[in-house]
C-alpha positions in Angstrom: 0.1 0.0 0.1 1.2 3.7 -0.6 1.3 6.1 2.4 -1.8 8.1 0.9 -3.8 4.9 1.0 -2.9 4.4 4.7 -3.8 8.2 5.5 -7.2 7.6 3.5 -7.9 4.5 5.8 -7.2 6.6 8.9 -9.8 9.2 7.7 -12.6 6.5 7.7 -14.8 7.1 10.6 -14.7 4.2 13.1 -15.9 3.9 16.8 -13.4 3.2 19.7 -13.0 -0.4 20.4 -13.0 -2.4 23.6 -12.1 -5.8 25.0 -15.8 -6.0 25.9 -17.0 -5.7 22.2 -17.8 -9.3 21.8 -19.3 -9.5 25.4 -22.3 -7.1 25.2 -23.7 -8.3 28.6 -20.7 -6.9 30.6 -21.9 -4.1 32.9 -19.1 -1.5 33.3 -19.0 0.8 36.4 -20.4 4.3 35.3 -17.6 7.0 35.7 -14.7 4.5 35.5 -11.3 6.3 35.0 -9.1 4.7 32.5 -5.2 5.2 32.6 -3.9 6.6 29.2 -1.7 4.4 27.2 -0.3 4.3 23.6 1.0 1.6 21.5 2.9 1.8 18.2 1.4 -0.2 15.1 4.6 -0.1 13.2 4.7 -1.0 9.5 7.9 -2.2 8.1 8.9 -2.8 4.5 10.8 -6.1 3.4 11.4 -8.2 0.6 8.3 -10.0 1.2 6.2 -7.0 1.4 4.9 -4.8 4.3 4.6 -6.4 7.9 3.6 -5.3 11.2 6.2 -5.4 14.2 5.0 -7.3 17.2 6.5 -8.3 20.6 6.2 -11.5 22.7 6.1 -10.3 26.1 8.5 -11.8 28.8 7.1 -14.9 30.5 8.2 -13.3 33.9 6.2 -10.3 33.7 3.5 -9.8 36.4 0.8 -8.6 33.8 0.1 -10.4 30.4 3.2 -12.8 30.5 4.0 -14.4 27.3 1.2 -12.5 25.2 1.7 -10.8 21.9 1.5 -7.2 21.8 2.7 -4.1 20.3 5.5 -1.9 21.6 3.8 0.5 23.9 2.7 1.2 27.5 1.2 4.0 29.8 1.6 7.6 28.8 3.9 9.2 31.2 3.7 12.7 32.6 6.8 13.7 30.5 5.4 12.4 27.1 4.1 15.3 25.0 1.6 13.1 23.2 0.4 9.7 22.6 2.7 9.5 19.8 5.7 10.7 21.8 4.8 7.8 24.3 4.6 5.1 21.6 7.8 6.1 20.1 9.6 6.2 23.6 8.2 2.7 24.4 9.3 1.2 21.1 12.8 2.7 21.5 13.0 1.1 24.9 11.3 -2.3 24.1 12.7 -3.0 20.6 15.4 -0.4 20.0 13.5 1.4 17.3 15.0 4.8 16.6 12.2 7.5 16.2 14.3 9.1 13.5 13.3 6.3 11.0 9.6 6.4 12.0 7.0 8.4 10.0 3.9 9.0 12.1 0.9 8.4 9.8 -1.9 9.0 12.6 -4.1 7.5 15.1 -6.6 4.7 15.2 -9.4 4.9 17.6 -8.8 4.3 21.3 -9.2 0.7 22.6 -10.4 0.0 26.2 -8.7 -3.0 27.8 -10.0 -5.2 30.6 -7.0 -4.0 32.5 -8.3 -0.5 32.8 -6.4 1.3 30.1 -7.6 3.4 27.1 -4.8 2.6 24.6 -4.3 4.7 21.6 -2.9 2.8 18.6 -0.3 5.1 16.7 0.0 3.9 13.1 3.6 4.6 11.8 5.8 3.6 8.9 9.2 2.5 9.6 11.1 4.2 6.8 14.3 1.9 6.7 15.3 -1.6 8.0 16.7 -2.0 11.5 17.8 -4.8 13.8 15.4 -5.1 16.7 16.8 -5.4 20.3 14.5 -6.9 22.7 14.6 -5.3 26.2 15.6 -7.8 28.7 13.1 -8.8 31.1 10.3 -7.2 29.3 10.5 -8.6 25.9 11.3 -12.3 25.0 11.0 -11.8 21.2 10.4 -9.4 18.6 8.9 -10.6 15.2 7.0 -9.5 12.0 3.5 -10.7 10.8 2.8 -10.0 7.0 0.3 -7.1 6.6 -1.6 -9.3 4.0 -2.2 -11.7 6.8 -3.5 -9.2 9.2 -5.5 -7.2 6.6 -7.6 -10.4 5.6 -10.7 -10.1 7.7 -11.2 -14.0 7.1 -8.0 -14.8 9.3 -9.9 -13.5 12.5 -11.9 -15.6 14.5 -13.9 -15.3 17.8 -12.8 -17.5 20.5 -13.7 -17.7 24.2 -12.1 -18.6 27.5 -13.4 -18.5 31.2 -12.3 -15.4 32.9 -13.4 -14.3 36.5 -16.1 -16.8 36.3 -17.9 -15.9 33.0 -16.9 -16.8 29.5 -15.3 -14.1 27.7 -15.2 -13.7 23.9 -12.4 -11.9 22.0 -10.9 -11.9 18.6 -7.9 -14.1 17.6 -5.6 -13.9 14.5 -2.9 -16.7 14.7 0.1 -16.6 12.6 2.5 -19.5 12.7 3.5 -20.1 16.2 2.2 -17.0 17.5 -1.1 -16.7 19.1 -2.3 -13.1 18.6 -5.5 -12.4 20.6 -7.3 -10.0 22.9 -6.6 -6.4 22.7 -3.7 -6.7 20.1 -6.1 -8.7 17.8 -9.0 -6.5 18.4 -6.8 -3.2 17.2 -5.4 -5.1 14.4 -9.0 -6.1 13.2 -10.0 -2.5 13.5 -7.0 -1.5 11.2 -8.0 -4.3 8.8 -11.7 -3.2 8.6 -10.4 0.3 7.6 -8.1 -1.3 5.0 -11.0 -3.0 3.2 -11.9 -1.5 -0.3 
């Protein structure tokens, strides 16, 4: 895809998403306060075509160990914007130099079951780089072909027991990687925008 096609996709109106999208019976407390976060949806170019950079979180982490995620995290007081937070986190987690990243725009915010409002920041990595996984936080850095993630037929709805109830969520597996939950939901939102 060309950059102007990415920008056109970002201009399409879309609602915010949530880990509760597939669980309409969930009653959320009124007036809840969500913590702001940002993730970098980094599109990289390669010989096989464009891909999305993802991480496998370290197995020793207290929250979401071993899960597949975008580089990202909470927005700190020193971050000027969600974009700045996403770039800072990507530099810390995978060694991505912000100088080779072109920000394209934002996707709608996503509410997580852990109480965050995560802003996905769509970006184009303008040249190749060698990822360096942050020890203790990231076990692995890998790429998934954009063609796979942009194909809505690759997404499926699965469920698991969570806090005494069945929770439904999107999953979009690729090879040995089980991409699910908030990451899969944000990727599906991008895929929906990329449809003709």
